[in-house]
OpenMM code with the backbone's topology and positions (N, CA, C; nanometers):
from openmm import Vec3, app, unit

residues = "MET GLY ARG VAL THR VAL PHE VAL ALA GLY LEU ILE THR SER LEU ILE GLY PHE SER ALA PHE GLY GLN THR SER THR THR ALA THR GLY GLY SER SER VAL ILE SER LEU VAL VAL ILE LEU ALA VAL PHE GLY ALA VAL PHE TYR PHE MET LEU ILE ARG PRO GLN ARG LYS ARG GLN SER LYS HIS ASN GLU LEU VAL SER GLY LEU LYS ARG GLY ASP SER VAL VAL THR ALA GLY GLY ILE TYR GLY GLU ILE ASP SER ILE SER ASP THR SER ILE VAL LEU THR LEU GLU ASP GLY GLY LYS ILE ARG LEU ALA LYS SER SER ILE VAL ASP LYS ARG THR LYS".split()
positions = [
    Vec3(-0.9780, 0.4607, 0.9646),
    Vec3(-0.9441, 0.3624, 1.0176),
    Vec3(-1.0111, 0.2570, 1.1023),
    Vec3(-1.1060, 0.3611, 1.1965),
    Vec3(-1.2451, 0.3075, 1.2690),
    Vec3(-1.3411, 0.2185, 1.1965),
    Vec3(-1.3639, 0.3027, 1.0518),
    Vec3(-1.4992, 0.1947, 1.0533),
    Vec3(-1.4311, 0.0373, 0.9361),
    Vec3(-1.3047, 0.0798, 0.9373),
    Vec3(-1.2856, -0.0104, 0.8440),
    Vec3(-1.3074, -0.1511, 0.9810),
    Vec3(-1.2209, -0.1319, 1.0932),
    Vec3(-1.2347, -0.1996, 1.1850),
    Vec3(-1.3690, -0.2613, 1.2292),
    Vec3(-1.4391, -0.1188, 1.1985),
    Vec3(-1.6127, -0.1678, 1.2457),
    Vec3(-1.6560, -0.3194, 1.1728),
    Vec3(-1.6026, -0.2761, 0.9784),
    Vec3(-1.6930, -0.3485, 0.9423),
    Vec3(-1.6006, -0.4816, 0.9133),
    Vec3(-1.4600, -0.5006, 0.9428),
    Vec3(-1.4071, -0.6441, 0.9500),
    Vec3(-1.4626, -0.7254, 1.0586),
    Vec3(-1.4308, -0.6233, 1.1997),
    Vec3(-1.5466, -0.7300, 1.3011),
    Vec3(-1.6805, -0.7807, 1.2391),
    Vec3(-1.7537, -0.7085, 1.1865),
    Vec3(-1.9187, -0.7200, 1.1489),
    Vec3(-1.8684, -0.8497, 1.0506),
    Vec3(-1.7820, -0.8455, 0.9723),
    Vec3(-1.7720, -0.9401, 0.8574),
    Vec3(-1.7285, -1.0863, 0.9084),
    Vec3(-1.6286, -1.0415, 1.0259),
    Vec3(-1.5910, -1.1591, 1.0685),
    Vec3(-1.6975, -1.2341, 1.1873),
    Vec3(-1.7907, -1.1474, 1.2396),
    Vec3(-1.8927, -1.1886, 1.2885),
    Vec3(-1.9951, -1.2652, 1.1967),
    Vec3(-2.0319, -1.2118, 1.1118),
    Vec3(-2.1650, -1.2695, 1.0223),
    Vec3(-2.0940, -1.4211, 0.9568),
    Vec3(-1.9563, -1.4100, 0.8980),
    Vec3(-1.8806, -1.5114, 0.8500),
    Vec3(-1.9266, -1.6603, 0.9543),
    Vec3(-1.8664, -1.6256, 1.0910),
    Vec3(-1.8701, -1.7227, 1.1593),
    Vec3(-1.9915, -1.7812, 1.2151),
    Vec3(-2.1107, -1.6616, 1.2142),
    Vec3(-2.2533, -1.7174, 1.2237),
    Vec3(-2.2645, -1.8011, 1.1037),
    Vec3(-2.2171, -1.7714, 0.9930),
    Vec3(-2.2444, -1.8135, 0.8277),
    Vec3(-2.2048, -2.0065, 0.8814),
    Vec3(-2.0985, -2.0101, 0.9132),
    Vec3(-2.0274, -2.1325, 0.9332),
    Vec3(-2.0788, -2.1959, 0.9971),
    Vec3(-2.1398, -2.1728, 1.1464),
    Vec3(-2.2242, -2.1876, 1.2326),
    Vec3(-2.3316, -2.3088, 1.1711),
    Vec3(-2.3945, -2.1995, 1.0631),
    Vec3(-2.5089, -2.2216, 0.9928),
    Vec3(-2.4920, -2.3407, 0.9059),
    Vec3(-2.3808, -2.3604, 0.8527),
    Vec3(-2.3283, -2.4588, 0.7860),
    Vec3(-2.3032, -2.5889, 0.8444),
    Vec3(-2.2275, -2.6199, 0.9981),
    Vec3(-2.1815, -2.7093, 1.0633),
    Vec3(-2.3233, -2.7552, 1.1182),
    Vec3(-2.4742, -2.6791, 1.1211),
    Vec3(-2.5807, -2.7482, 1.1774),
    Vec3(-2.6431, -2.8346, 1.0747),
    Vec3(-2.6454, -2.7666, 0.9436),
    Vec3(-2.7500, -2.8633, 0.8480),
    Vec3(-2.6251, -2.9413, 0.7643),
    Vec3(-2.5209, -2.9907, 0.8093),
    Vec3(-2.4424, -3.0531, 0.7582),
    Vec3(-2.5231, -3.1758, 0.7265),
    Vec3(-2.4691, -3.2529, 0.6186),
    Vec3(-2.5021, -3.3817, 0.5843),
    Vec3(-2.4029, -3.5081, 0.6637),
    Vec3(-2.4114, -3.6525, 0.6155),
    Vec3(-2.3407, -3.7264, 0.6674),
    Vec3(-2.1821, -3.7327, 0.6075),
    Vec3(-2.1532, -3.6790, 0.4859),
    Vec3(-2.0692, -3.6429, 0.4444),
    Vec3(-1.9471, -3.5643, 0.4967),
    Vec3(-2.0210, -3.4205, 0.5456),
    Vec3(-1.9482, -3.2865, 0.5819),
    Vec3(-1.9162, -3.2059, 0.4882),
    Vec3(-1.9755, -3.2426, 0.3738),
    Vec3(-1.9567, -3.1417, 0.2065),
    Vec3(-1.9519, -2.9738, 0.2850),
    Vec3(-2.0913, -2.9641, 0.3070),
    Vec3(-2.0837, -2.7761, 0.3290),
    Vec3(-2.0181, -2.7571, 0.3992),
    Vec3(-1.9626, -2.7907, 0.5128),
    Vec3(-1.8610, -2.7414, 0.5885),
    Vec3(-1.7371, -2.7010, 0.5351),
    Vec3(-1.7065, -2.7557, 0.4327),
    Vec3(-1.5802, -2.7467, 0.3586),
    Vec3(-1.6515, -2.6414, 0.2701),
    Vec3(-1.7453, -2.6299, 0.2033),
    Vec3(-1.7686, -2.5244, 0.1405),
    Vec3(-1.7681, -2.4192, 0.1920),
    Vec3(-1.8467, -2.3981, 0.3183),
    Vec3(-1.8106, -2.2842, 0.3725),
    Vec3(-1.6998, -2.2274, 0.4412),
    Vec3(-1.5974, -2.2929, 0.4425),
    Vec3(-1.4646, -2.3040, 0.4736),
    Vec3(-1.3871, -2.2299, 0.3540),
    Vec3(-1.4450, -2.2835, 0.2365),
    Vec3(-1.3857, -2.1709, 0.1304),
    Vec3(-1.4367, -2.0575, 0.1104),
    Vec3(-1.5565, -2.1005, 0.1009),
    Vec3(-1.6127, -1.9137, 0.0900),
    Vec3(-1.5549, -1.8432, 0.2055),
    Vec3(-1.5499, -1.8589, 0.3386),
    Vec3(-1.4628, -1.7995, 0.4595),
    Vec3(-1.3121, -1.7370, 0.3600),
    Vec3(-1.2731, -1.8373, 0.3472),
    Vec3(-1.1191, -1.7691, 0.2976),
    Vec3(-1.1374, -1.7140, 0.1681),
    Vec3(-1.2504, -1.7351, 0.0714),
    Vec3(-1.2236, -1.6337, -0.0103),
    Vec3(-1.2660, -1.4956, 0.0082),
    Vec3(-1.3398, -1.4730, 0.1006),
    Vec3(-1.3821, -1.3696, 0.1496),
    Vec3(-1.2658, -1.3173, 0.2272),
    Vec3(-1.1946, -1.3422, 0.3276),
    Vec3(-1.0886, -1.3440, 0.3921),
    Vec3(-1.0237, -1.2756, 0.2493),
    Vec3(-0.9481, -1.3230, 0.1536),
    Vec3(-0.8651, -1.3132, 0.0398),
    Vec3(-0.9275, -1.2205, 0.0104),
    Vec3(-1.0341, -1.1700, -0.0270),
    Vec3(-1.1055, -1.0358, -0.0951),
    Vec3(-1.0859, -0.9091, -0.0008),
    Vec3(-1.0989, -0.9467, 0.1575),
    Vec3(-1.0658, -0.8467, 0.2130),
    Vec3(-0.9235, -0.7652, 0.1904),
    Vec3(-0.8453, -0.8865, 0.2337),
    Vec3(-0.7037, -0.8598, 0.2313),
    Vec3(-0.6628, -0.7829, 0.0822),
    Vec3(-0.6916, -0.8290, -0.0228),
    Vec3(-0.6736, -0.7777, -0.1427),
    Vec3(-0.7037, -0.6171, -0.1375),
    Vec3(-0.8383, -0.6246, -0.1026),
    Vec3(-0.8874, -0.4700, -0.1492),
    Vec3(-0.8701, -0.3970, -0.0406),
    Vec3(-0.8193, -0.4300, 0.0868),
    Vec3(-0.7785, -0.3276, 0.2007),
    Vec3(-0.5985, -0.2862, 0.2242),
    Vec3(-0.5590, -0.4148, 0.1738),
    Vec3(-0.3931, -0.4345, 0.1697),
    Vec3(-0.2931, -0.3798, 0.0438),
    Vec3(-0.3383, -0.5004, -0.0367),
    Vec3(-0.2600, -0.5350, -0.1652),
    Vec3(-0.2728, -0.4114, -0.2318),
    Vec3(-0.4082, -0.3832, -0.2841),
    Vec3(-0.4723, -0.2759, -0.4139),
    Vec3(-0.4007, -0.1605, -0.3853),
    Vec3(-0.3907, -0.0826, -0.2408),
    Vec3(-0.3832, 0.0402, -0.2163),
    Vec3(-0.2043, 0.0613, -0.2225),
    Vec3(-0.1449, -0.0583, -0.1340),
    Vec3(-0.0081, -0.0389, -0.1519),
    Vec3(0.0190, -0.0402, -0.3219),
    Vec3(-0.0478, -0.1197, -0.3955),
    Vec3(0.0275, -0.1077, -0.5591),
    Vec3(0.0052, -0.0100, -0.6092),
    Vec3(-0.1127, 0.1039, -0.6048),
    Vec3(-0.1246, 0.2208, -0.6381),
    Vec3(-0.0421, 0.3407, -0.5847),
    Vec3(0.0020, 0.3068, -0.4489),
    Vec3(0.1437, 0.3934, -0.3722),
    Vec3(0.2668, 0.3786, -0.4665),
    Vec3(0.2925, 0.2769, -0.4874),
    Vec3(0.3861, 0.2143, -0.5316),
    Vec3(0.4021, 0.2394, -0.6710),
    Vec3(0.3091, 0.2595, -0.7375),
    Vec3(0.2918, 0.2842, -0.8842),
    Vec3(0.2799, 0.4538, -0.8849),
    Vec3(0.2518, 0.5091, -0.8192),
    Vec3(0.2485, 0.6912, -0.8269),
    Vec3(0.3709, 0.7074, -0.7426),
    Vec3(0.4538, 0.6612, -0.6945),
    Vec3(0.6063, 0.6916, -0.6313),
    Vec3(0.6826, 0.6809, -0.7593),
    Vec3(0.6824, 0.5325, -0.8261),
    Vec3(0.7593, 0.4915, -0.9300),
    Vec3(0.7460, 0.5936, -1.0599),
    Vec3(0.6088, 0.6709, -1.1070),
    Vec3(0.5733, 0.7689, -1.1963),
    Vec3(0.6527, 0.8958, -1.1121),
    Vec3(0.6503, 0.9140, -1.0075),
    Vec3(0.7306, 1.0321, -0.9759),
    Vec3(0.8961, 1.0468, -0.9291),
    Vec3(0.9272, 0.9390, -0.9276),
    Vec3(1.0463, 0.9257, -0.9432),
    Vec3(1.1105, 0.9163, -1.0909),
    Vec3(1.0502, 0.8408, -1.1813),
    Vec3(1.0904, 0.8484, -1.3710),
    Vec3(1.0679, 0.9565, -1.3805),
    Vec3(0.9599, 1.1091, -1.3399),
    Vec3(0.9739, 1.2024, -1.3855),
    Vec3(1.0564, 1.3101, -1.3623),
    Vec3(1.1405, 1.2768, -1.2803),
    Vec3(1.2236, 1.3883, -1.1817),
    Vec3(1.3190, 1.4279, -1.3041),
    Vec3(1.3719, 1.5466, -1.3127),
    Vec3(1.4954, 1.6093, -1.3748),
    Vec3(1.5365, 1.7266, -1.3349),
    Vec3(1.6510, 1.7711, -1.3791),
    Vec3(1.7554, 1.8568, -1.3147),
    Vec3(1.6718, 2.0090, -1.2995),
    Vec3(1.6893, 2.0210, -1.1921),
    Vec3(1.6002, 2.1672, -1.1538),
    Vec3(1.4935, 2.1459, -1.0789),
    Vec3(1.4243, 2.0374, -1.0562),
    Vec3(1.3212, 2.0005, -0.9744),
    Vec3(1.3343, 2.0464, -0.8294),
    Vec3(1.2489, 2.1133, -0.7744),
    Vec3(1.2724, 2.1297, -0.6242),
    Vec3(1.1684, 2.0097, -0.5707),
    Vec3(1.2173, 1.9482, -0.4778),
    Vec3(1.1863, 1.7897, -0.4143),
    Vec3(1.2452, 1.7929, -0.2783),
    Vec3(1.1760, 1.7360, -0.1914),
    Vec3(1.1658, 1.6655, -0.0569),
    Vec3(1.1819, 1.5412, -0.0076),
    Vec3(1.2674, 1.4872, 0.0666),
    Vec3(1.3074, 1.3405, 0.0678),
    Vec3(1.2254, 1.3062, 0.1514),
    Vec3(1.2345, 1.1806, 0.1916),
    Vec3(1.1917, 1.0962, 0.3171),
    Vec3(1.2218, 1.1432, 0.4489),
    Vec3(1.3670, 1.1980, 0.4895),
    Vec3(1.3996, 1.2562, 0.5916),
    Vec3(1.3830, 1.3916, 0.6265),
    Vec3(1.2796, 1.4344, 0.5136),
    Vec3(1.2326, 1.5834, 0.5350),
    Vec3(1.3338, 1.7050, 0.5118),
    Vec3(1.4522, 1.6537, 0.4205),
    Vec3(1.5384, 1.7188, 0.3398),
    Vec3(1.4768, 1.7990, 0.2270),
    Vec3(1.5098, 1.9418, 0.1994),
    Vec3(1.4574, 2.0073, 0.0920),
    Vec3(1.5546, 2.0282, 0.0351),
    Vec3(1.5277, 2.0484, -0.1465),
    Vec3(1.6614, 2.0905, -0.2014),
    Vec3(1.6426, 2.0666, -0.3612),
    Vec3(1.6813, 2.1121, -0.4456),
    Vec3(1.7114, 2.1080, -0.5946),
    Vec3(1.7735, 2.0197, -0.6373),
    Vec3(1.7280, 1.9212, -0.7428),
    Vec3(1.8159, 1.8499, -0.8298),
    Vec3(1.9271, 1.9079, -0.8780),
    Vec3(2.0430, 1.8465, -0.8722),
    Vec3(2.1313, 1.9224, -0.9501),
    Vec3(2.1979, 1.8081, -1.0458),
    Vec3(2.1826, 1.6840, -1.0283),
    Vec3(2.2197, 1.5886, -1.1047),
    Vec3(2.1740, 1.4390, -1.0881),
    Vec3(2.1197, 1.3498, -1.1848),
    Vec3(2.0425, 1.2256, -1.1486),
    Vec3(2.1238, 1.0883, -1.2555),
    Vec3(2.1116, 0.9854, -1.1689),
    Vec3(2.1992, 0.8939, -1.2186),
    Vec3(2.0870, 0.7682, -1.1882),
    Vec3(2.1244, 0.6748, -1.2447),
    Vec3(2.0270, 0.5498, -1.2393),
    Vec3(1.9460, 0.5334, -1.0870),
    Vec3(2.0309, 0.5363, -1.0004),
    Vec3(1.9882, 0.4723, -0.8519),
    Vec3(1.9578, 0.5741, -0.7643),
    Vec3(2.0739, 0.7267, -0.8214),
    Vec3(2.0831, 0.8240, -0.7075),
    Vec3(2.0683, 0.9195, -0.7670),
    Vec3(2.0432, 1.0478, -0.6645),
    Vec3(2.0626, 1.2035, -0.7236),
    Vec3(2.1321, 1.2497, -0.6429),
    Vec3(2.1857, 1.4054, -0.7033),
    Vec3(2.2282, 1.5078, -0.5885),
    Vec3(2.1206, 1.6259, -0.5750),
    Vec3(2.1329, 1.6342, -0.4223),
    Vec3(2.0493, 1.7813, -0.4214),
    Vec3(2.1102, 1.8845, -0.3619),
    Vec3(2.1128, 2.0306, -0.4263),
    Vec3(2.1901, 2.0852, -0.4082),
    Vec3(2.0815, 2.1924, -0.2705),
    Vec3(2.1389, 2.1995, -0.1506),
    Vec3(2.0682, 2.2554, -0.0620),
    Vec3(2.0587, 2.4126, -0.0580),
    Vec3(1.9806, 2.4626, 0.0523),
    Vec3(1.9549, 2.6147, 0.0700),
    Vec3(2.1159, 2.6526, 0.0795),
    Vec3(2.2191, 2.6231, 0.1347),
    Vec3(2.3268, 2.6671, 0.1630),
    Vec3(2.4143, 2.6562, 0.0846),
    Vec3(2.4046, 2.5854, -0.0184),
    Vec3(2.5101, 2.5743, -0.1232),
    Vec3(2.5377, 2.4177, -0.1424),
    Vec3(2.5178, 2.3474, -0.0279),
    Vec3(2.5763, 2.2207, -0.0067),
    Vec3(2.5089, 2.0936, -0.0814),
    Vec3(2.5771, 2.0020, -0.1297),
    Vec3(2.5198, 1.9058, -0.1919),
    Vec3(2.5116, 1.7841, -0.1144),
    Vec3(2.4397, 1.7070, -0.1397),
    Vec3(2.4377, 1.5596, -0.0997),
    Vec3(2.3597, 1.4589, -0.1626),
    Vec3(2.4231, 1.3288, -0.1988),
    Vec3(2.3526, 1.2499, -0.2866),
    Vec3(2.2629, 1.1322, -0.2104),
    Vec3(2.1653, 1.1040, -0.2528),
    Vec3(2.0816, 1.0459, -0.2023),
    Vec3(2.0403, 0.9149, -0.3146),
    Vec3(1.9245, 0.8270, -0.2098),
    Vec3(1.8510, 0.7169, -0.3464),
    Vec3(1.7799, 0.8026, -0.4003),
    Vec3(1.7387, 0.7696, -0.4989),
    Vec3(1.6353, 0.7981, -0.5727),
    Vec3(1.4765, 0.7315, -0.4998),
    Vec3(1.4953, 0.6504, -0.4531),
    Vec3(1.3720, 0.6177, -0.3955),
    Vec3(1.3153, 0.7147, -0.2591),
    Vec3(1.4502, 0.7733, -0.2162),
    Vec3(1.4031, 0.8548, -0.1254),
    Vec3(1.2988, 0.9656, -0.1377),
    Vec3(1.3218, 1.0105, -0.2860),
    Vec3(1.2320, 1.1273, -0.2628),
    Vec3(1.0855, 1.0802, -0.2727),
    Vec3(0.9821, 1.1918, -0.2035),
    Vec3(0.8865, 1.1585, -0.1725),
    Vec3(0.7707, 1.2721, -0.2562),
    Vec3(0.8327, 1.3903, -0.2275),
    Vec3(0.7432, 1.4777, -0.3213),
    Vec3(0.8228, 1.6008, -0.3961),
    Vec3(0.7457, 1.6074, -0.4887),
    Vec3(0.8287, 1.7408, -0.5964),
    Vec3(0.7141, 1.8332, -0.5660),
    Vec3(0.7946, 1.9354, -0.5479),
    Vec3(0.7761, 2.0778, -0.4621),
    Vec3(0.7553, 2.2057, -0.6209),
    Vec3(0.6343, 2.2861, -0.6260),
    Vec3(0.6343, 2.3768, -0.7199),
    Vec3(0.6835, 2.5089, -0.6286),
    Vec3(0.7319, 2.5696, -0.7357),
    Vec3(0.8554, 2.6751, -0.7231),
    Vec3(0.7404, 2.7745, -0.6898),
] * unit.nanometer
topology = app.Topology()
chain = topology.addChain("A")
for resn in residues:
    res = topology.addResidue(resn, chain)
    for name in ("N", "CA", "C"):
        topology.addAtom(name, app.Element.getBySymbol(name[0]), res)
């Protein structure tokens, strides 16, 4: 995460410099300052998309694929760290059988990993 912070700080510094350069060479109408502002906003939008939105969509897609591929008998781990084997599945929840034979109903979205036996 440190390299990302350095990259963003360098990007902001260069954009501020670009903006200052655009302001020194403005015409009487001030058109180039508007263009530099649009460029800065576009760059910030691209940075946010590629650093925040796109990776989150990939993680969400991978999780949805995991949850949709679950079946009875799979060993799984929940977000709370509970290990168990799937006993039954409904549209929004699953029933896990624990090691001691106990059963627990959980939301499907709480499954974070599928274990190999």
